[in-house]
C-alpha angles and dihedrals in degrees: 000000000000111000118236094246090058094066114093094188130057133172120199124212139163122232111249126216092244090060095060118092134208090283088061092244132102110285108250096239093059091071089071088055090049091051093046091050091050092048088055089057090044088064089053089051087055088054090244121132094212106222095037089049094052090048089050092051094044096235146074137229116239125190110246104172141002128193124184130189117196116211104161140349133263121216137205114295094013116145109230130193111210110201121201130192132167103231099183141006111204131180095281104000145062123213112206125188121207132186131187116212133183102202102311096337117106108221106171134000127189149169126228120194117199126189122209109226147162105272092215097053101016087225115145121254133180116284107253114255091234092058092044091053094048093052096045093045091051092052088049090058101257125152110256098201133075111206112198127188122194147099136303098266090059102034105019099096094055094038090052090052091059094042094049090051095049105032105029106029099029104032099028096234112160112261093225093064097041094071115050141165091266090074090073094057098036129096108236131205121204132184118208128181126227090273092056093252114146113238108170143001145180140169140222124212126188103240101178140330106318095356129096130181121224118207151142089059106173135166123184111250099247092055098051113117091039129094099265097098090048090053092054093048093046091050092052093046088053090053090050092050093048092051091052102254118159095196141027122203126200131183096215127194105247091242090059097047094100091055091056091045088061087060093052099266116143129197115261115181138358127308114270139179126252122176089349093303127109113246136180127209112237131182132203121197110216100234106138090216089066095058106113125224120240141044112277118200119275121260123233091236135227138201107282 
C-alpha cells in the first residue's frame, strides 16, 4: 500500500449530511464519488483542463476497473483528505491509487484503472507520449506550468485566446473593447501547460512614475481554484518590483477582490462599473515584507 507521504496530490472535502446512511456512517458508494472528485482536481494539478486536453489528444479516458478496500468509517462533518497518485502508465491504460484519510487514519483505499480510447468507437489506443510524460513528470516532482513574461508580439496570440474565452464568450464583454492599444505597450504574463495550452494571462502597464496598473487578469474556467492565477499575479508583481515601482493598482471585479487581498492588495475608492461589471480599485504597496505566503485560488478575470 502506498504510504501517505508518497502522495504528491491531496484534495480536502467535508462529509455532507446527505452522504451518511442509516448506520450513521458514509454510505460505501460515496467513496467512489470522493475519489472521482479528487481525480478531477488531480488533472488541474497537472495543469490539464480535462475536456480540452482530451480533445487536444484526440481521445478519452474510460474507467475500466475499480477496487475499494474499506478500513474504517467516515461520519458526518468529518474533514477528509483524498490522496491521489498515478501508480503506473501502461501502453493504453493508467492505474491510479486513491486513499481517504481522516487526520492520520486511513479509511478507504482504492485503485482506478482508466483506458485511453477513441471516443467514437471506444476502442483502446496507445496513451499519447505527451500525456505519459506529463503524468510521470508530475509524480517525479516537476513543475507543470510554464510562466512566460514578454510583450504582445510574442505572447499576444495565446493571451488573446484566454481573454476571448473568459471575457467575450463567458462574460459577454464586447470584443471591440477587450483588445485595446495598451496591449502593445504592456508587459504580459502567460501561463502555459506542458502541452502548450494557454491557461491564464494578465498584463502590467506603467501608469505614472513608480505606479503600474495590473489588468486583463483571466483564467480559463476549468483551471480556477488552482495556482495558475496566482502564478500570473506573482510574475507581474515581480516585473513591477524590478522596474522600481512602489505601487501596483488593479481595477478588480468585485468577485475577485478576495483573491487580490490575499496578495496584499487593499481597496482604495468606491465601487464602479466597467463593461457592465462592478469593479473595485485596489492598491498593493511593493514592500517585499508584505508578500503573503501560499497559493490563493485563481480569479475569473475581468477587463481592467
